[in-house]
RODO-2510 file (C-alpha; in nm, 4 decimals, decimal comma):
residues 452
     n   res          X          Y          Z
     1     m     0,0000     0,0000     0,0000
     2     l     0,2812     0,2413     0,0798
     3     s     0,4214     0,2265    -0,2719
     4     l     0,0787     0,3000    -0,4155
     5     l     0,0263     0,5945    -0,1858
     6     v     0,3687     0,7368    -0,2617
     7     w     0,2767     0,7282    -0,6291
     8     l    -0,0698     0,8645    -0,5559
     9     l     0,0543     1,1592    -0,3516
    10     s     0,3643     1,2415    -0,5508
    11     a     0,2246     1,5864    -0,6278
    12     a     0,1771     1,6640    -0,2591
    13     c     0,5371     1,7571    -0,1902
    14     g     0,6834     2,0823    -0,3057
    15     g     0,6821     2,4377    -0,1902
    16     s     0,8075     2,5989     0,1245
    17     h     0,7188     2,5346     0,4866
    18     s     0,7921     2,7326     0,7988
    19     a     0,8855     2,5742     1,1316
    20     a     0,6688     2,8089     1,3366
    21     d     0,3009     2,7607     1,4011
    22     a     0,0875     3,0133     1,2171
    23     g    -0,1196     3,1068     1,5215
    24     a    -0,4912     3,1219     1,5938
    25     d    -0,7566     2,9848     1,3614
    26     a    -0,9343     3,2297     1,1343
    27     g    -1,2652     3,0588     1,1947
    28     d    -1,4052     2,7157     1,2710
    29     a    -1,6846     2,5102     1,1229
    30     q    -2,0084     2,5476     1,3150
    31     s    -2,3672     2,4227     1,3111
    32     p    -2,3222     2,0430     1,3195
    33     a    -2,5086     1,8413     1,0590
    34     d    -2,5213     1,4763     0,9659
    35     a    -2,2376     1,4191     0,7206
    36     g    -2,3720     1,1160     0,5469
    37     g    -2,5980     0,8805     0,7342
    38     q    -2,7736     0,5955     0,5640
    39     d    -3,1260     0,4826     0,6507
    40     s    -3,4474     0,3687     0,4900
    41     q    -3,4816     0,7064     0,3179
    42     a    -3,1526     0,6738     0,1296
    43     p    -3,1820     0,6398    -0,2500
    44     e    -3,1017     0,3252    -0,4414
    45     a    -2,7509     0,2787    -0,5768
    46     r    -2,7130     0,3805    -0,9404
    47     v    -2,6783     0,1445    -1,2371
    48     w    -2,4150     0,2277    -1,4983
    49     s    -2,3717     0,1868    -1,8715
    50     s    -2,0897    -0,0292    -2,0019
    51     p    -1,7592     0,1618    -1,9923
    52     e    -1,6625     0,3291    -2,3183
    53     n    -1,3054     0,4051    -2,4242
    54     i    -1,3200     0,7661    -2,5429
    55     s    -0,9483     0,8375    -2,5894
    56     q    -0,8636     0,5408    -2,8164
    57     s    -0,5117     0,6653    -2,8415
    58     a    -0,1884     0,5104    -2,9606
    59     t    -0,0053     0,7181    -2,6993
    60     y    -0,0586     0,7484    -2,3231
    61     s    -0,3802     0,9176    -2,2039
    62     d    -0,4149     1,0186    -1,8404
    63     l    -0,6130     1,2090    -1,5795
    64     r    -0,4723     1,3392    -1,2520
    65     i    -0,5478     1,5910    -0,9768
    66     n    -0,9017     1,5787    -0,8378
    67     w    -0,9437     1,9341    -0,7092
    68     g    -1,0430     2,0472    -1,0562
    69     n    -1,2971     1,8832    -1,2865
    70     s    -1,2241     1,6944    -1,6071
    71     i    -1,5862     1,6683    -1,7245
    72     a    -1,8843     1,9037    -1,7606
    73     v    -2,2365     1,8849    -1,9038
    74     d    -2,4004     2,1878    -2,0650
    75     a    -2,7625     2,3040    -2,0991
    76     t    -2,8068     2,0995    -2,4186
    77     d    -2,6865     1,7832    -2,2382
    78     a    -2,3630     1,7803    -2,4374
    79     v    -2,0768     1,6220    -2,2409
    80     h    -1,7320     1,7842    -2,2413
    81     v    -1,4131     1,5992    -2,1364
    82     t    -1,0463     1,6969    -2,1239
    83     w    -0,7306     1,4996    -2,0476
    84     r    -0,3567     1,4961    -2,1052
    85     e    -0,2125     1,2976    -2,3944
    86     v     0,1520     1,2037    -2,3368
    87     v     0,3359     1,2011    -2,6687
    88     d     0,6895     1,1241    -2,5448
    89     p     0,6954     0,9473    -2,2076
    90     q     1,0754     0,9184    -2,2195
    91     a     1,1362     1,2923    -2,2302
    92     s     1,2098     1,4931    -1,9155
    93     p     0,9850     1,6719    -1,8632
    94     l     0,7242     1,4677    -2,0488
    95     v     0,6182     1,5946    -2,3897
    96     s     0,2397     1,5967    -2,4107
    97     k    -0,0643     1,7778    -2,5442
    98     i    -0,4054     1,8753    -2,4075
    99     a    -0,6943     1,6742    -2,5529
   100     y    -1,0667     1,7526    -2,5553
   101     r    -1,3701     1,5586    -2,6738
   102     r    -1,7418     1,6377    -2,6858
   103     r    -2,0417     1,4064    -2,6815
   104     a    -2,3339     1,5786    -2,8530
   105     s    -2,6574     1,4162    -2,9709
   106     a    -2,5500     1,0870    -2,8103
   107     a    -2,2395     1,0591    -3,0319
   108     w    -1,8787     1,1552    -2,9655
   109     d    -1,7111     1,4130    -3,1875
   110     v    -1,3529     1,3655    -3,3038
   111     t    -1,0904     1,4324    -3,0346
   112     q    -0,9372     1,7799    -3,0593
   113     d    -0,6011     1,9166    -2,9467
   114     v    -0,6655     2,2461    -2,7716
   115     g    -0,3018     2,3501    -2,7763
   116     p     0,0307     2,2495    -2,9311
   117     e     0,2316     1,9661    -2,7821
   118     a     0,5031     2,0831    -2,5444
   119     p     0,7182     1,9608    -2,2559
   120     g     0,5977     1,9994    -1,9001
   121     l     0,2220     2,0282    -1,9521
   122     g     0,0153     1,9715    -1,6399
   123     h    -0,3199     1,7991    -1,6218
   124     p    -0,6034     2,0087    -1,7690
   125     k    -0,9313     2,1050    -1,6000
   126     l    -1,2534     2,2159    -1,7630
   127     a    -1,5620     2,4310    -1,7097
   128     e    -1,8595     2,5248    -1,9295
   129     a    -2,1110     2,8094    -1,9123
   130     a    -2,3407     2,9838    -2,1586
   131     g    -2,2092     2,7915    -2,4592
   132     n    -1,8442     2,8592    -2,3763
   133     v    -1,5975     2,5835    -2,2901
   134     y    -1,2827     2,6674    -2,0925
   135     v    -0,9791     2,4424    -2,0466
   136     v    -0,6968     2,5442    -1,8122
   137     w    -0,3610     2,3807    -1,7348
   138     h    -0,0135     2,4682    -1,6178
   139     r     0,3127     2,4304    -1,8049
   140     y     0,6464     2,3738    -1,6393
   141     d     0,9409     2,5267    -1,8248
   142     p     1,2733     2,4075    -1,6803
   143     a     1,4946     2,6452    -1,8774
   144     p     1,6471     2,8919    -1,8571
   145     t     1,4815     2,9474    -1,5155
   146     s     1,2365     2,6999    -1,3724
   147     f     0,8838     2,8369    -1,3656
   148     d     0,5247     2,7431    -1,4343
   149     e     0,2712     2,9245    -1,6491
   150     l    -0,1064     2,9003    -1,6466
   151     h    -0,2551     2,8456    -1,9912
   152     l    -0,6191     2,8688    -2,0975
   153     a    -0,7973     2,7692    -2,4179
   154     r    -1,1544     2,8784    -2,4906
   155     s    -1,4271     2,7761    -2,7320
   156     t    -1,7153     3,0179    -2,7868
   157     a    -1,9071     2,7596    -2,9890
   158     g    -1,9704     2,4941    -2,7263
   159     g    -1,6578     2,2961    -2,8085
   160     a    -1,7462     2,2357    -3,1742
   161     a    -1,4682     2,1102    -3,3992
   162     g    -1,2122     2,3806    -3,4733
   163     s    -1,3712     2,6311    -3,2357
   164     f    -1,0972     2,6554    -2,9723
   165     a    -0,8939     2,9724    -3,0011
   166     p    -0,5166     2,9387    -2,9548
   167     p    -0,4348     2,9091    -2,5839
   168     v    -0,3241     3,2163    -2,3954
   169     i    -0,1062     3,2637    -2,0925
   170     l    -0,3246     3,4117    -1,8224
   171     v    -0,2071     3,7649    -1,7417
   172     d    -0,2676     4,0403    -1,4884
   173     d    -0,3874     4,3833    -1,5991
   174     a    -0,0279     4,4549    -1,6980
   175     p     0,1168     4,2336    -1,9736
   176     v     0,3171     4,0052    -1,7449
   177     v     0,2945     3,6334    -1,6862
   178     v     0,0996     3,5439    -1,3743
   179     s     0,3887     3,3340    -1,2502
   180     p     0,7208     3,5136    -1,3087
   181     a     1,0414     3,3204    -1,3663
   182     g     1,1517     3,1208    -1,0645
   183     e     0,8022     3,0733    -0,9263
   184     l     0,5601     2,7837    -0,9616
   185     s     0,1905     2,8101    -1,0533
   186     t     0,0497     2,4604    -1,0441
   187     s    -0,2634     2,2481    -1,0614
   188     p    -0,5338     2,5045    -1,1382
   189     s    -0,9056     2,4570    -1,0824
   190     i    -1,1656     2,6401    -1,2918
   191     a    -1,5324     2,7336    -1,2566
   192     a    -1,7697     2,9277    -1,4830
   193     a    -2,1178     3,0763    -1,4392
   194     g    -2,2841     3,3020    -1,6954
   195     d    -2,0253     3,5460    -1,8258
   196     w    -1,7944     3,4905    -1,5276
   197     v    -1,4933     3,2602    -1,5231
   198     y    -1,2761     3,1849    -1,2170
   199     v    -0,9373     3,0156    -1,1923
   200     a    -0,7848     2,9186    -0,8565
   201     w    -0,4356     2,7754    -0,8157
   202     s    -0,1432     2,7455    -0,5757
   203     d     0,1440     2,9822    -0,6469
   204     d     0,4734     2,9901    -0,4574
   205     r     0,5617     3,3510    -0,5337
   206     v     0,7424     3,5518    -0,2649
   207     v     0,5141     3,6413     0,0262
   208     p     0,6459     3,9723     0,1653
   209     a     0,5333     3,8926     0,5195
   210     c     0,7378     3,5717     0,5100
   211     g     1,0401     3,6975     0,3188
   212     t     1,0485     3,3851     0,1018
   213     n     0,8544     3,1854    -0,1547
   214     v     0,5518     3,0169     0,0036
   215     p     0,2664     2,8439    -0,1831
   216     e    -0,0596     3,0290    -0,1239
   217     v    -0,3965     3,0154    -0,3000
   218     y    -0,4792     3,2854    -0,5553
   219     l    -0,7736     3,3632    -0,7814
   220     l    -0,8141     3,5162    -1,1253
   221     r    -1,1563     3,6176    -1,2544
   222     s    -1,2984     3,7264    -1,5878
   223     a    -1,6291     3,9106    -1,6329
   224     d    -1,6395     3,8725    -2,0118
   225     r    -1,6144     3,5002    -2,0772
   226     g    -1,2378     3,4806    -2,0539
   227     v    -1,1381     3,7702    -2,2784
   228     q    -0,9922     3,9929    -2,0065
   229     w    -0,8718     3,8915    -1,6630
   230     s    -0,8455     4,0609    -1,3258
   231     a    -0,5354     4,1272    -1,1265
   232     l    -0,4184     3,8427    -0,9063
   233     l    -0,6364     3,8086    -0,5946
   234     p    -0,4930     3,6399    -0,2798
   235     v    -0,7357     3,3968    -0,1130
   236     s    -0,5461     3,2148     0,1631
   237     a    -0,3854     3,4066     0,4509
   238     p    -0,0103     3,4748     0,4056
   239     d     0,0880     3,2683     0,7101
   240     c     0,4249     3,1403     0,5877
   241     r     0,2913     2,7868     0,5552
   242     s     0,1892     2,6119     0,2362
   243     s    -0,1688     2,6350     0,1103
   244     w    -0,2399     2,4142    -0,1894
   245     t    -0,4804     2,1819    -0,3744
   246     p    -0,7292     2,4692    -0,4303
   247     t    -1,0745     2,3858    -0,5640
   248     v    -1,3240     2,6489    -0,6833
   249     t    -1,6954     2,6567    -0,7646
   250     a    -1,9537     2,9255    -0,8387
   251     t    -2,3109     2,9797    -0,9540
   252     a    -2,4831     3,2669    -1,1310
   253     g    -2,4906     3,4664    -0,8062
   254     e    -2,2095     3,6840    -0,6798
   255     h    -2,0459     3,4278    -0,4511
   256     v    -1,7350     3,2272    -0,5324
   257     h    -1,6372     2,9336    -0,3106
   258     v    -1,2750     2,8208    -0,2671
   259     a    -1,1405     2,5397    -0,0467
   260     w    -0,7893     2,4054    -0,0026
   261     t    -0,5482     2,2047     0,2136
   262     d    -0,3489     2,4162     0,4579
   263     d    -0,0263     2,3382     0,6444
   264     r    -0,0426     2,6258     0,8924
   265     h    -0,0835     2,3893     1,1890
   266     n     0,2305     2,1878     1,1165
   267     t     0,4927     2,1330     1,3810
   268     d     0,7424     2,0544     1,1068
   269     d     0,7619     2,0534     0,7286
   270     c     0,4876     1,8469     0,5724
   271     a     0,7183     1,6038     0,3950
   272     l     0,5632     1,3075     0,2200
   273     g     0,5181     1,0283     0,4729
   274     s     0,6228     1,2456     0,7662
   275     a     0,4664     1,1448     1,0979
   276     s     0,4517     1,5140     1,1885
   277     c     0,2439     1,6163     0,8876
   278     h    -0,0552     1,8109     1,0182
   279     e    -0,2848     1,9274     0,7410
   280     e    -0,6311     2,0766     0,7718
   281     e    -0,8983     2,1718     0,5186
   282     y    -0,9896     2,5397     0,4850
   283     y    -1,2642     2,7268     0,3016
   284     r    -1,3351     3,0879     0,2064
   285     r    -1,6347     3,2519     0,0435
   286     l    -1,5686     3,5489    -0,1805
   287     s    -1,8378     3,8024    -0,2666
   288     d    -1,8708     4,0434    -0,5598
   289     h    -1,7791     3,7690    -0,8077
   290     g    -1,4514     3,7003    -0,6300
   291     a    -1,3406     4,0557    -0,5591
   292     g    -1,4591     4,0734    -0,1983
   293     l    -1,2839     3,8906     0,0863
   294     d    -1,5663     3,9797     0,3223
   295     t    -1,5792     3,6481     0,5089
   296     p    -1,2965     3,4951     0,7141
   297     e    -1,1335     3,1660     0,6344
   298     v    -1,3177     2,8707     0,7864
   299     r    -1,1312     2,5710     0,9224
   300     l    -1,3361     2,2715     0,8118
   301     t    -1,1389     1,9980     0,9886
   302     r    -0,9836     1,9635     1,3326
   303     d    -0,7659     1,6664     1,4141
   304     d    -0,8115     1,4915     1,7458
   305     p    -0,5381     1,5402     2,0068
   306     g    -0,2384     1,3230     1,9465
   307     p    -0,0120     1,2703     1,6472
   308     p    -0,0796     1,5031     1,3525
   309     v    -0,2963     1,3646     1,0748
   310     q    -0,2868     1,4275     0,7015
   311     s    -0,5838     1,5414     0,4963
   312     w    -0,5607     1,6364     0,1326
   313     a    -0,7038     1,6880    -0,2108
   314     g    -1,0608     1,8132    -0,1739
   315     n    -1,3253     1,8926    -0,4321
   316     i    -1,6056     2,1482    -0,3963
   317     t    -1,9400     2,2083    -0,5659
   318     v    -2,2463     2,4261    -0,5064
   319     s    -2,6180     2,3950    -0,5826
   320     g    -2,8607     2,6610    -0,4672
   321     d    -2,7604     2,7626    -0,1136
   322     a    -2,5852     2,4319    -0,0435
   323     v    -2,2060     2,4076    -0,0702
   324     h    -2,0587     2,0563    -0,0651
   325     y    -1,6970     1,9575     0,0024
   326     a    -1,5284     1,6154     0,0009
   327     w    -1,1645     1,5303     0,0739
   328     m    -0,9349     1,2394     0,1637
   329     d    -0,8270     1,2032     0,5248
   330     l    -0,6276     0,9742     0,7552
   331     s    -0,8261     1,0630     1,0671
   332     g    -0,9793     0,7161     1,0840
   333     g    -0,6530     0,5194     1,0901
   334     d    -0,3723     0,4109     0,8618
   335     d    -0,5613     0,4157     0,5310
   336     w    -0,7230     0,7046     0,3488
   337     e    -1,0989     0,7517     0,3595
   338     v    -1,3209     1,0130     0,1916
   339     y    -1,4888     1,2614     0,4253
   340     y    -1,7680     1,5074     0,3486
   341     a    -1,8993     1,8370     0,4854
   342     r    -2,1647     2,0811     0,3684
   343     s    -2,3030     2,4270     0,4303
   344     d    -2,6709     2,5039     0,3813
   345     d    -2,6317     2,8845     0,3791
   346     l    -2,3813     2,9546     0,1004
   347     g    -2,0765     2,8839     0,3133
   348     l    -2,1468     3,0913     0,6234
   349     a    -2,1860     2,7933     0,8583
   350     w    -2,0589     2,4413     0,8030
   351     g    -2,1672     2,1103     0,9457
   352     l    -1,8953     1,9275     1,1319
   353     p    -1,7717     1,6295     0,9289
   354     g    -1,9112     1,2993     1,0477
   355     r    -1,8007     0,9503     0,9610
   356     p    -1,6351     0,8944     0,6259
   357     l    -1,8538     0,8288     0,3245
   358     t    -1,6217     0,5446     0,2281
   359     q    -1,5659     0,2402     0,4476
   360     h    -1,3373     0,0031     0,2652
   361     a    -1,1853    -0,3302     0,3538
   362     p    -0,8457    -0,3570     0,5282
   363     g    -0,5560    -0,3078     0,2920
   364     c    -0,7462    -0,0573     0,0794
   365     a    -0,7507     0,3213     0,0545
   366     s    -1,0312     0,5476    -0,0726
   367     v    -0,8882     0,8530    -0,2448
   368     r    -0,9344     1,1415    -0,4889
   369     p    -1,3034     1,2338    -0,4471
   370     t    -1,4925     1,4596    -0,6854
   371     l    -1,8456     1,5970    -0,6483
   372     a    -2,1321     1,7197    -0,8627
   373     a    -2,4675     1,8553    -0,7471
   374     e    -2,7958     1,9685    -0,8983
   375     n    -3,0886     2,0753    -0,6811
   376     d    -3,0906     1,8309    -0,3847
   377     a    -2,9022     1,5559    -0,5684
   378     v    -2,5344     1,5260    -0,4720
   379     h    -2,3017     1,2800    -0,6461
   380     l    -1,9647     1,1593    -0,5179
   381     v    -1,7069     0,9481    -0,7005
   382     w    -1,3660     0,8254    -0,5849
   383     f    -1,1322     0,5365    -0,6492
   384     e    -1,0348     0,2588    -0,4130
   385     l    -0,6806     0,1198    -0,4145
   386     c    -0,6363    -0,2306    -0,2721
   387     t    -0,3305    -0,4489    -0,2250
   388     d    -0,3552    -0,8095    -0,3370
   389     p    -0,1002    -1,0894    -0,3651
   390     g    -0,2030    -1,1274    -0,7267
   391     g    -0,1502    -0,7573    -0,7993
   392     d    -0,2812    -0,4237    -0,6778
   393     t    -0,6266    -0,3188    -0,7961
   394     a    -0,8148     0,0082    -0,8313
   395     t    -1,1862     0,0611    -0,8899
   396     v    -1,4061     0,3709    -0,9281
   397     f    -1,7098     0,3934    -0,6993
   398     h    -2,0128     0,6235    -0,6744
   399     r    -2,2540     0,7212    -0,3976
   400     w    -2,5310     0,9760    -0,4174
   401     s    -2,7737     1,1655    -0,1980
   402     a    -3,1233     1,2796    -0,2948
   403     d    -3,1646     1,5100     0,0075
   404     g    -2,8725     1,7483    -0,0135
   405     g    -2,6137     1,5240     0,1487
   406     r    -2,8050     1,4070     0,4560
   407     t    -2,8462     1,0431     0,3583
   408     w    -2,6496     0,8465     0,1015
   409     s    -2,7012     0,5434    -0,1187
   410     d    -2,4917     0,2303    -0,1088
   411     r    -2,1880     0,2516    -0,3321
   412     s    -2,1926     0,1235    -0,6893
   413     d    -1,9062     0,0220    -0,9167
   414     v    -1,8983     0,2752    -1,2008
   415     t    -1,6829     0,0434    -1,4113
   416     s    -1,9411    -0,2385    -1,3872
   417     g    -1,6670    -0,4770    -1,2811
   418     a    -1,4538    -0,4081    -1,5879
   419     a    -1,1775    -0,2138    -1,4110
   420     l    -0,8169    -0,3228    -1,4422
   421     f    -0,6670    -0,0236    -1,2620
   422     a    -0,9339     0,2489    -1,2698
   423     i    -0,8199     0,5768    -1,1113
   424     q    -0,8745     0,9534    -1,1005
   425     p    -1,2510     0,9798    -1,1702
   426     s    -1,4400     1,3012    -1,2349
   427     v    -1,8199     1,3428    -1,2262
   428     a    -2,0829     1,5737    -1,3760
   429     v    -2,4621     1,5766    -1,3510
   430     a    -2,7451     1,7132    -1,5672
   431     g    -3,0982     1,6463    -1,4529
   432     d    -3,1175     1,2809    -1,3502
   433     a    -2,8273     1,1693    -1,5681
   434     v    -2,4824     1,1269    -1,4126
   435     h    -2,1626     1,1180    -1,6181
   436     v    -1,8217     0,9895    -1,5035
   437     v    -1,4797     0,9678    -1,6671
   438     w    -1,1685     0,7958    -1,5352
   439     n    -0,8243     0,6693    -1,6331
   440     d    -0,7529     0,2968    -1,6796
   441     q    -0,4595     0,1334    -1,8559
   442     a    -0,3463     0,4549    -2,0284
   443     e    -0,6909     0,5256    -2,1736
   444     i    -0,9813     0,7533    -2,0741
   445     w    -1,3103     0,5773    -2,0040
   446     y    -1,6658     0,7061    -1,9752
   447     a    -1,9891     0,5712    -1,8275
   448     t    -2,3266     0,7242    -1,7581
   449     s    -2,6186     0,6475    -1,5288
   450     p    -2,9623     0,7528    -1,6521
   451     a    -3,2522     0,8399    -1,4272
   452     p    -3,2952     0,5824    -1,1466
***
């Protein structure tokens, strides 16, 4: 299991850490609520279509990083998917390209490249609103000075063939790269609602209060469907400890919701596998379409007394006044489980997380959750890694709630038993139909569940 988790969490390390505690909490979760009970009112588990290989590539197709979304469904029920296509796996850094495919009128269009192949491309994330499709990713450039850039490609024609404009490097009001040379902008998450587009990411630029480079969470926003972008907006407090794995969501209202993993409570650097790694999940609501930091940060998790515990890699979604957040956590023991929390008042008060929504067998770990919600229906997917003498296995599972996250169905196998090593799922919902993509054996797979 350890080797699997080292591979799984390889992106967790990086960035700077301070040895001093960051001080008092900005705010704590309040208003306890059931985090996922199951009783006679829980809905039936979903039934899934046979998995469909949608990448069908001669190269290596992959998904990674669950705090952004790889799939979206628009108002016409068209499905949009993005992934990374590795062209040269022997190169360092890898040479790859960003792929996109649309399913319209129950048939898949031809796969498109939304940007030129290049070394160091990160895993893309996607959002759709008002007929516009947005794909964002980072690019690592090792020379002459190591740095990362954030790139965005946009289609104003719903992802139709040939409709993606050439990708742009996201910029501030002045014509400078968001991440100057020597700094790292990594693993962005993107959300869109109406004309507004939001990108959140972790950037280890110099924090003046710390006197050094420290990863903190930042936001960019566009009011005109990605044509022009705001100045860089800090989200997490500059506490000289790493804040990363940011996830962002928004609706047509003015509020933007951002959550992330924060190391401010560490007693030591949060090195991979360190027994002293103390991570907590934080949340902040931004008003005025992301311009207003009028609410304090909220600490969503609080480890029990004793040895520090890791939590990591959350995913956030919103429907109506309900904000839903799921993450992976070691609070229950030696193996990762998926935990869940929600707010019923647009992020002002949060229910305390209850028991995990995943309860796997010994020797397994439940990791990388993603969420989708529409009205009172909330959908959760994750993958379960298990050790076995005959070889390690991984399977994608789904649970859903019909009452806003209060009660949950039994889990169902999204791969219908066909998984070889199914990992990194992403979920979207439109009406009663649920859509999931995942990575298995260097291909991208898709399945859907119609109305129950």
